[in-house]
N, C-alpha and C positions, 0 to 999 in steps of 0.2 A: 545434471542441470540443477540449478539452485532451487530451494524450497522458498516460494514467495506467497505471502499472505497479505491481504488488503481488507481493512475494515471500511465499510462504505455506508451510504444510504442510497436509495434508489433514484433519487432525483438530484443528487449532488453533481454539478457540472465538473467539479474538480475531480471527483471519483471517475466519472466517465472518461475524462481526459487521461488520467493516470491508467486506467484499464485500456484505453485504446492504444496507449503506447506500448503497454506489455503485450497486447494482443499482436500489434504490428511486428513485434520481435519474436512471435510465436512461443511466448512464455506462458506456460501453465501456471495458474495461480489459484489459491483457495480464497474465496471471498466470503467475508462475514458481514451480514447486514446487521447494523447496531440497533435498527428500528424494531426488528421483529422479536429480538429477545434482549431484555434489559441486562442479563448476565454477560452477554457479548460485549456491551458497551463498558461495563465495569471491568471486564478482562483487558479490553483495549486501553483504557485509561491507565490501568496498572502496568501493562507492558509498555506503554508509550511515555511513562514517567510523568503522568498528569496531563498529557495532551488530550483534549476533548474534541478537537475538530476532526472531520473526516476529509479525505482518506488518511488513514495511518498505514504505513507500508512497512513490511518487515521482509528481509531477504536473509535467508539461513539463520532466522531468529534475531537478526540484528535490526534494530530500529533505524529505518532509513528516514522517516519523517512523512511529510505530506506530498501533495502533487508537485509543489514548487521544488521540493528537495529532489524528488525523482527526476524532474526535468533538468535540474541543474547538473545531476550526475550524468545524464544523457548528453548534455551540451559539452561536458568535460571528457566525453568518451570514457567515463568511468563505470557506466551502468553495465556494459557488456563484460566488464572484468568481474563484477559482483555476481552477474547471472550465470558465468561459466565455471 
């Protein structure tokens, strides 16, 4: 199974939507809350090449993007390929 990481904030509806999709696929993921630790947000911005919005999603250390990008992969049937 792929290594999935997602940078989030607790009240972000896009974060909730992205996590719900991953959970519906029974995908384990590591979640990083950018509110609780400023170092985590700095790390996210660096890894996401300057992106500051949440969520920021990584699959096997590859930057996927945000919620819309994850949903686009799902609609193209490409997400399952990345996850396996």
